[in-house]
Backbone atoms as SQL, in Angstrom:
CREATE TABLE atoms (id INTEGER PRIMARY KEY, chain TEXT, resi INTEGER, resn TEXT, atom TEXT, x REAL, y REAL, z REAL);
INSERT INTO atoms VALUES
  (1, 'A', 1, 'UNK', 'N', 0.851, -1.160, 0.000),
  (2, 'A', 1, 'UNK', 'CA', 0.000, 0.000, 0.000),
  (3, 'A', 1, 'UNK', 'C', 0.905, 1.233, 0.000),
  (4, 'A', 2, 'UNK', 'N', 0.533, 2.219, -0.778),
  (5, 'A', 2, 'UNK', 'CA', 1.226, 3.502, -0.831),
  (6, 'A', 2, 'UNK', 'C', 0.217, 4.607, -0.568),
  (7, 'A', 3, 'UNK', 'N', 0.670, 5.691, 0.015),
  (8, 'A', 3, 'UNK', 'CA', -0.198, 6.856, 0.191),
  (9, 'A', 3, 'UNK', 'C', 0.455, 8.066, -0.449),
  (10, 'A', 4, 'UNK', 'N', -0.388, 8.956, -0.932),
  (11, 'A', 4, 'UNK', 'CA', 0.064, 10.203, -1.539),
  (12, 'A', 4, 'UNK', 'C', -0.673, 11.333, -0.819),
  (13, 'A', 5, 'UNK', 'N', -0.086, 11.850, 0.294),
  (14, 'A', 5, 'UNK', 'CA', -0.791, 12.892, 1.048),
  (15, 'A', 5, 'UNK', 'C', -0.789, 14.235, 0.327),
  (16, 'A', 6, 'UNK', 'N', -1.797, 15.028, 0.589),
  (17, 'A', 6, 'UNK', 'CA', -1.857, 16.379, 0.053),
  (18, 'A', 6, 'UNK', 'C', -2.377, 17.314, 1.130),
  (19, 'A', 7, 'UNK', 'N', -1.970, 18.553, 1.051),
  (20, 'A', 7, 'UNK', 'CA', -2.316, 19.562, 2.037),
  (21, 'A', 7, 'UNK', 'C', -2.127, 20.905, 1.353),
  (22, 'A', 8, 'UNK', 'N', -3.156, 21.691, 1.266),
  (23, 'A', 8, 'UNK', 'CA', -2.978, 22.964, 0.604),
  (24, 'A', 8, 'UNK', 'C', -4.144, 23.911, 0.775),
  (25, 'A', 9, 'UNK', 'N', -3.899, 25.192, 0.578),
  (26, 'A', 9, 'UNK', 'CA', -4.963, 26.201, 0.614),
  (27, 'A', 9, 'UNK', 'C', -5.773, 26.123, -0.682),
  (28, 'A', 10, 'UNK', 'N', -6.809, 25.308, -0.694),
  (29, 'A', 10, 'UNK', 'CA', -7.500, 24.992, -1.945),
  (30, 'A', 10, 'UNK', 'C', -8.794, 25.760, -2.178),
  (31, 'A', 11, 'UNK', 'N', -9.372, 26.340, -1.128),
  (32, 'A', 11, 'UNK', 'CA', -10.656, 27.023, -1.287),
  (33, 'A', 11, 'UNK', 'C', -10.581, 28.384, -0.603),
  (34, 'A', 12, 'UNK', 'N', -10.966, 29.422, -1.326),
  (35, 'A', 12, 'UNK', 'CA', -11.072, 30.747, -0.722),
  (36, 'A', 12, 'UNK', 'C', -12.530, 31.178, -0.740),
  (37, 'A', 13, 'UNK', 'N', -13.037, 31.497, 0.436),
  (38, 'A', 13, 'UNK', 'CA', -14.405, 32.011, 0.566),
  (39, 'A', 13, 'UNK', 'C', -14.287, 33.528, 0.586),
  (40, 'A', 14, 'UNK', 'N', -14.661, 34.156, -0.512),
  (41, 'A', 14, 'UNK', 'CA', -14.486, 35.595, -0.645),
  (42, 'A', 14, 'UNK', 'C', -15.665, 36.426, -0.177),
  (43, 'A', 15, 'UNK', 'N', -16.820, 35.783, -0.049),
  (44, 'A', 15, 'UNK', 'CA', -18.027, 36.530, 0.327),
  (45, 'A', 15, 'UNK', 'C', -18.948, 35.614, 1.119),
  (46, 'A', 16, 'UNK', 'N', -19.969, 36.216, 1.722),
  (47, 'A', 16, 'UNK', 'CA', -20.958, 35.423, 2.450),
  (48, 'A', 16, 'UNK', 'C', -21.648, 34.436, 1.508),
  (49, 'A', 17, 'UNK', 'N', -21.892, 34.850, 0.271),
  (50, 'A', 17, 'UNK', 'CA', -22.529, 33.947, -0.699),
  (51, 'A', 17, 'UNK', 'C', -21.638, 32.732, -0.977),
  (52, 'A', 18, 'UNK', 'N', -20.313, 32.950, -1.075),
  (53, 'A', 18, 'UNK', 'CA', -19.383, 31.835, -1.265),
  (54, 'A', 18, 'UNK', 'C', -19.423, 30.895, -0.071),
  (55, 'A', 19, 'UNK', 'N', -19.410, 31.473, 1.124),
  (56, 'A', 19, 'UNK', 'CA', -19.433, 30.665, 2.344),
  (57, 'A', 19, 'UNK', 'C', -20.731, 29.855, 2.435),
  (58, 'A', 20, 'UNK', 'N', -21.852, 30.475, 2.125),
  (59, 'A', 20, 'UNK', 'CA', -23.137, 29.774, 2.164),
  (60, 'A', 20, 'UNK', 'C', -23.129, 28.612, 1.179),
  (61, 'A', 21, 'UNK', 'N', -22.646, 28.854, -0.024),
  (62, 'A', 21, 'UNK', 'CA', -22.598, 27.781, -1.030),
  (63, 'A', 21, 'UNK', 'C', -21.709, 26.633, -0.555),
  (64, 'A', 22, 'UNK', 'N', -20.553, 26.951, 0.018),
  (65, 'A', 22, 'UNK', 'CA', -19.651, 25.922, 0.528),
  (66, 'A', 22, 'UNK', 'C', -20.323, 25.120, 1.636),
  (67, 'A', 23, 'UNK', 'N', -20.960, 25.801, 2.562),
  (68, 'A', 23, 'UNK', 'CA', -21.628, 25.120, 3.684),
  (69, 'A', 23, 'UNK', 'C', -22.823, 24.300, 3.225),
  (70, 'A', 24, 'UNK', 'N', -23.529, 24.760, 2.215),
  (71, 'A', 24, 'UNK', 'CA', -24.671, 24.004, 1.679),
  (72, 'A', 24, 'UNK', 'C', -24.204, 22.682, 1.073),
  (73, 'A', 25, 'UNK', 'N', -23.054, 22.698, 0.396),
  (74, 'A', 25, 'UNK', 'CA', -22.499, 21.454, -0.164),
  (75, 'A', 25, 'UNK', 'C', -22.206, 20.463, 0.961),
  (76, 'A', 26, 'UNK', 'N', -21.872, 20.999, 2.141),
  (77, 'A', 26, 'UNK', 'CA', -21.565, 20.148, 3.282),
  (78, 'A', 26, 'UNK', 'C', -22.807, 19.900, 4.154),
  (79, 'A', 27, 'UNK', 'N', -23.957, 20.023, 3.542),
  (80, 'A', 27, 'UNK', 'CA', -25.257, 19.607, 4.087),
  (81, 'A', 27, 'UNK', 'C', -25.847, 20.480, 5.186),
  (82, 'A', 28, 'UNK', 'N', -25.414, 21.715, 5.286),
  (83, 'A', 28, 'UNK', 'CA', -26.111, 22.614, 6.193),
  (84, 'A', 28, 'UNK', 'C', -27.343, 23.155, 5.483),
  (85, 'A', 29, 'UNK', 'N', -28.373, 23.417, 6.247),
  (86, 'A', 29, 'UNK', 'CA', -29.575, 24.016, 5.661),
  (87, 'A', 29, 'UNK', 'C', -29.249, 25.441, 5.230),
  (88, 'A', 30, 'UNK', 'N', -30.091, 26.002, 4.396),
  (89, 'A', 30, 'UNK', 'CA', -29.895, 27.390, 3.941),
  (90, 'A', 30, 'UNK', 'C', -29.815, 28.332, 5.138),
  (91, 'A', 31, 'UNK', 'N', -30.703, 28.141, 6.101),
  (92, 'A', 31, 'UNK', 'CA', -30.749, 29.016, 7.279),
  (93, 'A', 31, 'UNK', 'C', -29.496, 28.854, 8.137),
  (94, 'A', 32, 'UNK', 'N', -29.085, 27.609, 8.386),
  (95, 'A', 32, 'UNK', 'CA', -27.891, 27.367, 9.199),
  (96, 'A', 32, 'UNK', 'C', -26.643, 27.902, 8.499),
  (97, 'A', 33, 'UNK', 'N', -26.535, 27.686, 7.193),
  (98, 'A', 33, 'UNK', 'CA', -25.388, 28.158, 6.432),
  (99, 'A', 33, 'UNK', 'C', -25.310, 29.682, 6.476),
  (100, 'A', 34, 'UNK', 'N', -26.435, 30.352, 6.318),
  (101, 'A', 34, 'UNK', 'CA', -26.457, 31.822, 6.367),
  (102, 'A', 34, 'UNK', 'C', -26.062, 32.318, 7.756),
  (103, 'A', 35, 'UNK', 'N', -26.522, 31.623, 8.789),
  (104, 'A', 35, 'UNK', 'CA', -26.165, 32.006, 10.153),
  (105, 'A', 35, 'UNK', 'C', -24.671, 31.886, 10.412),
  (106, 'A', 36, 'UNK', 'N', -24.074, 30.787, 9.970),
  (107, 'A', 36, 'UNK', 'CA', -22.632, 30.591, 10.145),
  (108, 'A', 36, 'UNK', 'C', -21.859, 31.598, 9.299),
  (109, 'A', 37, 'UNK', 'N', -22.261, 31.787, 8.047),
  (110, 'A', 37, 'UNK', 'CA', -21.559, 32.707, 7.153),
  (111, 'A', 37, 'UNK', 'C', -21.511, 34.122, 7.730),
  (112, 'A', 38, 'UNK', 'N', -22.555, 34.512, 8.430),
  (113, 'A', 38, 'UNK', 'CA', -22.604, 35.854, 9.018),
  (114, 'A', 38, 'UNK', 'C', -21.560, 36.039, 10.117),
  (115, 'A', 39, 'UNK', 'N', -21.044, 34.952, 10.672),
  (116, 'A', 39, 'UNK', 'CA', -20.067, 35.047, 11.763),
  (117, 'A', 39, 'UNK', 'C', -18.619, 34.968, 11.282),
  (118, 'A', 40, 'UNK', 'N', -18.404, 34.680, 10.011),
  (119, 'A', 40, 'UNK', 'CA', -17.044, 34.465, 9.502),
  (120, 'A', 40, 'UNK', 'C', -16.339, 35.769, 9.171),
  (121, 'A', 41, 'UNK', 'N', -15.041, 35.779, 9.368),
  (122, 'A', 41, 'UNK', 'CA', -14.196, 36.909, 8.985),
  (123, 'A', 41, 'UNK', 'C', -13.710, 36.630, 7.563),
  (124, 'A', 42, 'UNK', 'N', -14.391, 37.201, 6.594),
  (125, 'A', 42, 'UNK', 'CA', -14.112, 36.928, 5.181),
  (126, 'A', 42, 'UNK', 'C', -13.281, 38.049, 4.574),
  (127, 'A', 43, 'UNK', 'N', -12.470, 37.783, 3.566),
  (128, 'A', 43, 'UNK', 'CA', -12.264, 36.509, 2.899),
  (129, 'A', 43, 'UNK', 'C', -11.487, 35.538, 3.788),
  (130, 'A', 44, 'UNK', 'N', -11.708, 34.240, 3.542),
  (131, 'A', 44, 'UNK', 'CA', -11.102, 33.182, 4.336),
  (132, 'A', 44, 'UNK', 'C', -10.606, 32.091, 3.389),
  (133, 'A', 45, 'UNK', 'N', -9.359, 31.674, 3.579),
  (134, 'A', 45, 'UNK', 'CA', -8.809, 30.577, 2.784),
  (135, 'A', 45, 'UNK', 'C', -8.838, 29.313, 3.634),
  (136, 'A', 46, 'UNK', 'N', -9.403, 28.263, 3.074),
  (137, 'A', 46, 'UNK', 'CA', -9.501, 26.989, 3.780),
  (138, 'A', 46, 'UNK', 'C', -8.404, 26.049, 3.297),
  (139, 'A', 47, 'UNK', 'N', -7.728, 25.441, 4.234),
  (140, 'A', 47, 'UNK', 'CA', -6.731, 24.427, 3.915),
  (141, 'A', 47, 'UNK', 'C', -7.419, 23.075, 3.952),
  (142, 'A', 48, 'UNK', 'N', -7.256, 22.317, 2.895),
  (143, 'A', 48, 'UNK', 'CA', -7.847, 20.986, 2.809),
  (144, 'A', 48, 'UNK', 'C', -6.719, 19.971, 2.918),
  (145, 'A', 49, 'UNK', 'N', -6.977, 18.910, 3.669),
  (146, 'A', 49, 'UNK', 'CA', -5.983, 17.847, 3.839),
  (147, 'A', 49, 'UNK', 'C', -6.615, 16.516, 3.513),
  (148, 'A', 50, 'UNK', 'N', -5.796, 15.624, 2.990),
  (149, 'A', 50, 'UNK', 'CA', -6.273, 14.290, 2.696),
  (150, 'A', 50, 'UNK', 'C', -5.158, 13.454, 2.106),
  (151, 'A', 51, 'UNK', 'N', -5.534, 12.324, 1.555),
  (152, 'A', 51, 'UNK', 'CA', -4.544, 11.490, 0.886),
  (153, 'A', 51, 'UNK', 'C', -5.252, 10.579, -0.105),
  (154, 'A', 52, 'UNK', 'N', -4.485, 10.138, -1.060),
  (155, 'A', 52, 'UNK', 'CA', -4.933, 9.113, -1.992),
  (156, 'A', 52, 'UNK', 'C', -4.195, 7.848, -1.571),
  (157, 'A', 53, 'UNK', 'N', -4.921, 6.747, -1.437),
  (158, 'A', 53, 'UNK', 'CA', -4.316, 5.479, -1.033),
  (159, 'A', 53, 'UNK', 'C', -4.325, 4.545, -2.227),
  (160, 'A', 54, 'UNK', 'N', -3.161, 3.979, -2.520),
  (161, 'A', 54, 'UNK', 'CA', -3.020, 3.001, -3.591),
  (162, 'A', 54, 'UNK', 'C', -2.749, 1.653, -2.931),
  (163, 'A', 55, 'UNK', 'N', -3.555, 0.666, -3.237),
  (164, 'A', 55, 'UNK', 'CA', -3.360, -0.668, -2.685),
  (165, 'A', 55, 'UNK', 'C', -3.351, -1.671, -3.827),
  (166, 'A', 56, 'UNK', 'N', -2.567, -2.713, -3.661),
  (167, 'A', 56, 'UNK', 'CA', -2.513, -3.773, -4.668),
  (168, 'A', 56, 'UNK', 'C', -2.823, -5.101, -4.004),
  (169, 'A', 57, 'UNK', 'N', -3.273, -6.020, -4.789),
  (170, 'A', 57, 'UNK', 'CA', -3.554, -7.370, -4.328),
  (171, 'A', 57, 'UNK', 'C', -2.229, -8.027, -3.934),
  (172, 'A', 58, 'UNK', 'N', -2.235, -8.848, -2.908),
  (173, 'A', 58, 'UNK', 'CA', -1.025, -9.527, -2.449),
  (174, 'A', 58, 'UNK', 'C', -0.359, -10.220, -3.628),
  (175, 'A', 59, 'UNK', 'N', 0.940, -10.022, -3.752),
  (176, 'A', 59, 'UNK', 'CA', 1.697, -10.646, -4.836),
  (177, 'A', 59, 'UNK', 'C', 1.750, -9.821, -6.105),
  (178, 'A', 60, 'UNK', 'N', 1.005, -8.721, -6.163),
  (179, 'A', 60, 'UNK', 'CA', 1.016, -7.840, -7.326),
  (180, 'A', 60, 'UNK', 'C', 2.047, -6.748, -7.093),
  (181, 'A', 61, 'UNK', 'N', 2.947, -6.496, -8.053),
  (182, 'A', 61, 'UNK', 'CA', 3.934, -5.444, -7.843),
  (183, 'A', 61, 'UNK', 'C', 3.259, -4.073, -7.694),
  (184, 'A', 62, 'UNK', 'N', 3.834, -3.184, -6.852),
  (185, 'A', 62, 'UNK', 'CA', 3.248, -1.842, -6.712),
  (186, 'A', 62, 'UNK', 'C', 3.305, -1.079, -8.023),
  (187, 'A', 63, 'UNK', 'N', 2.379, -0.113, -8.162),
  (188, 'A', 63, 'UNK', 'CA', 2.357, 0.708, -9.372),
  (189, 'A', 63, 'UNK', 'C', 3.571, 1.613, -9.393),
  (190, 'A', 64, 'UNK', 'N', 4.038, 1.931, -10.560),
  (191, 'A', 64, 'UNK', 'CA', 5.182, 2.842, -10.659),
  (192, 'A', 64, 'UNK', 'C', 4.696, 4.274, -10.614),
  (193, 'A', 65, 'UNK', 'N', 5.518, 5.135, -10.043),
  (194, 'A', 65, 'UNK', 'CA', 5.134, 6.547, -9.875),
  (195, 'A', 65, 'UNK', 'C', 5.357, 7.321, -11.142);
């Protein structure tokens, strides 16, 4: 198994409308998203972290990079 981690400033919320749209994608209701967006110090850059995991079946050579 190999992992390819990533970490970066990938999303900038420049306005309350941007923040509401971002929060709606993450399943907040319109009302809840608007309430949270009103409390944010905008513009705001969000850092996203994660990784891609590559796994192979036992006995299979790993993929080349």
